[in-house]
Backbone bond lengths (Angstrom), bond angles and torsions (degrees), N, CA, C in turn:
res aa  C-N    CA-C-N  psi(-1)  N-CA   C-N-CA  omega(-1)  CA-C   N-CA-C  phi
1 M - - - 1.543 - - 1.522 113.91 -
2 P 1.267 117.50 129.72 1.582 114.97 -173.65 1.480 109.48 -68.71
3 E 1.389 112.21 155.57 1.427 117.83 -179.72 1.544 111.31 -77.05
4 S 1.212 116.74 146.66 1.406 121.79 -179.60 1.550 110.59 -80.56
5 T 1.287 113.55 130.34 1.519 120.64 179.70 1.596 110.16 -88.35
6 P 1.262 115.94 144.72 1.488 120.93 -178.43 1.493 105.50 -73.83
7 C 1.369 115.93 160.07 1.379 121.04 175.77 1.492 110.86 -68.63
8 K 1.393 116.33 144.22 1.417 121.28 -172.11 1.555 111.12 -75.82
9 H 1.268 118.75 -17.78 1.462 119.73 -177.71 1.622 107.62 -67.23
10 S 1.294 113.90 136.17 1.440 116.48 -175.98 1.516 112.98 -63.91
11 G 1.356 119.62 138.24 1.379 120.19 178.03 1.555 116.75 85.41
12 C 1.361 117.71 -4.60 1.464 121.10 -178.57 1.505 107.79 -102.86
13 G 1.341 112.75 135.44 1.498 115.65 -175.29 1.530 110.63 -107.71
14 R 1.348 116.39 1.62 1.495 118.20 -175.23 1.575 109.41 -72.68
15 T 1.223 114.44 169.85 1.505 122.41 -176.93 1.502 102.56 -85.28
16 A 1.386 112.21 146.65 1.495 122.00 -177.65 1.530 108.73 -83.88
17 D 1.305 119.56 82.01 1.425 124.78 178.43 1.505 114.11 -117.94
18 G 1.328 114.67 11.77 1.562 113.52 -173.04 1.575 105.31 -102.77
19 G 1.263 123.06 -19.60 1.403 124.90 -173.43 1.562 118.99 119.89
20 K 1.244 118.30 150.09 1.478 124.59 -175.65 1.554 112.96 54.82
21 G 1.318 116.55 23.05 1.438 120.89 179.08 1.386 112.97 81.32
22 Y 1.332 125.02 23.23 1.441 128.09 179.38 1.544 106.09 -116.88
23 C 1.257 123.09 168.09 1.476 132.49 173.05 1.435 100.54 -80.52
24 K 1.292 116.18 171.13 1.469 123.48 179.93 1.541 114.19 -56.04
25 R 1.415 111.81 -43.50 1.447 120.08 -176.21 1.559 110.98 -67.15
26 H 1.357 113.80 -46.13 1.504 114.43 -177.62 1.489 110.43 -77.17
27 Y 1.353 123.69 -22.74 1.457 125.08 174.79 1.519 111.29 -65.94
28 A 1.337 113.66 -39.00 1.480 120.60 -176.17 1.580 105.37 -74.86
29 L 1.345 117.68 -34.31 1.449 118.93 174.59 1.433 113.39 -67.77
30 W 1.311 118.70 -38.54 1.568 127.34 173.86 1.533 112.72 -60.10
31 K 1.454 112.03 -41.86 1.455 110.84 179.49 1.563 114.24 -74.63
32 R 1.341 116.80 -17.93 1.491 116.98 177.13 1.571 108.66 -93.05
33 G 1.371 117.05 6.23 1.397 120.30 177.45 1.542 116.90 75.72
34 G 1.324 113.92 24.59 1.422 119.63 179.41 1.551 117.42 -91.91
35 L 1.229 117.26 -1.70 1.537 119.35 -178.81 1.587 104.54 -103.68
36 P 1.285 117.59 160.07 1.441 120.87 -175.51 1.505 107.71 -59.30
37 K 1.408 122.73 -43.23 1.441 123.69 177.39 1.484 106.25 -94.15
38 S 1.371 115.33 91.58 1.505 110.25 179.25 1.473 118.87 -93.05
39 R 1.285 121.18 178.87 1.422 122.70 -171.50 1.560 112.27 -78.30
40 Y 1.262 121.07 -14.83 1.504 125.60 175.24 1.455 108.42 -129.74
41 K 1.347 116.05 166.11 1.362 118.15 178.86 1.486 105.47 -80.03
42 T 1.320 112.93 145.34 1.543 119.11 -170.20 1.568 107.65 -112.45
43 C 1.239 114.99 159.86 1.478 122.74 178.53 1.488 110.73 -51.80
44 R 1.341 117.92 142.67 1.476 120.07 174.06 1.451 117.89 -79.42
45 V 1.185 115.41 -8.82 1.578 117.25 173.47 1.475 108.44 -64.49
46 E 1.244 116.76 129.31 1.472 122.94 178.77 1.534 115.15 -51.04
47 G 1.298 119.89 127.49 1.442 123.37 178.69 1.488 117.85 85.55
48 C 1.365 115.32 -9.68 1.462 123.26 -179.83 1.486 109.37 -92.02
49 R 1.346 119.72 125.83 1.442 125.95 -178.25 1.626 113.82 -113.22
50 K 1.346 112.92 15.20 1.446 117.80 179.77 1.457 107.85 -78.44
51 P 1.397 115.93 151.41 1.440 124.56 179.52 1.573 107.85 -60.98
52 I 1.378 113.05 149.47 1.406 124.17 176.29 1.541 109.12 -72.26
53 V 1.383 119.15 137.06 1.411 126.58 175.36 1.452 111.11 -108.74
54 T 1.428 113.14 -53.29 1.458 115.67 176.06 1.555 107.26 -154.34
55 R 1.288 112.22 154.36 1.519 116.84 174.56 1.514 114.34 55.75
56 G 1.315 118.48 27.20 1.500 117.85 -178.08 1.408 116.70 75.34
57 R 1.328 117.73 12.38 1.478 121.46 176.96 1.417 112.33 -127.39
58 C 1.370 116.64 158.98 1.445 124.31 172.92 1.481 111.22 -75.18
59 D 1.268 117.18 174.22 1.449 121.18 -177.05 1.543 115.58 -59.13
60 E 1.277 115.79 -43.99 1.466 128.04 174.86 1.547 112.17 -57.55
61 H 1.346 116.90 -51.10 1.483 122.02 -175.40 1.481 109.13 -81.18
62 A 1.275 124.79 -24.66 1.491 124.80 172.31 1.331 110.29 -68.75
63 A 1.377 121.47 -39.39 1.499 123.84 -179.28 1.645 104.80 -68.75
64 R 1.252 117.23 -38.01 1.461 119.68 -173.33 1.553 107.76 -71.62
65 D 1.434 119.43 -47.85 1.350 123.88 -174.34 1.537 114.32 -84.37
66 Y 1.202 120.11 -20.58 1.601 122.75 -177.85 1.580 103.30 -132.83
67 P 1.302 116.95 68.62 1.563 119.50 172.17 1.485 112.72 -58.49
68 G 1.285 114.91 129.90 1.464 115.07 174.46 1.479 112.78 92.42
69 K 1.275 120.53 -12.24 1.456 124.87 -174.79 1.523 113.41 -91.93
70 R 1.371 118.38 -8.98 1.387 118.46 173.62 1.593 111.77 -93.84
71 P 1.301 110.69 147.30 1.461 112.30 -173.13 1.475 111.17 -72.54
72 T 1.304 122.48 131.22 1.442 119.97 178.34 1.623 117.23 -92.10
73 Q 1.170 124.05 148.77 1.362 122.70 178.18 1.578 110.32 -73.90
74 A 1.349 115.18 145.14 1.480 114.82 -179.15 1.432 105.09 -78.89
75 E 1.421 116.65 138.99 1.349 115.14 177.57 1.553 106.38 -86.17
76 T 1.434 107.35 150.58 1.394 118.88 179.22 1.534 114.13 -86.57
77 P 1.379 121.14 131.73 1.386 119.77 178.34 1.427 115.04 -63.00
78 A 1.414 113.28 142.37 1.561 117.45 -174.42 1.476 112.84 -79.26
């Protein structure tokens, strides 16, 4: 039987049985984008971990930093 490898997250002593070399807890955290090396590119605004939508920013920060640059949906006549 092969030896179990430890989770590659620093300070974690659990076995790496969750995927990508992480334990189940840290693998779930990685999938949500909670670890420093997340599964998707994150917003470049400091402290924001949301996925990039455009120009290196998430939806919220792109709207803040580039007002009027997002395509608006056409309103339907009443």
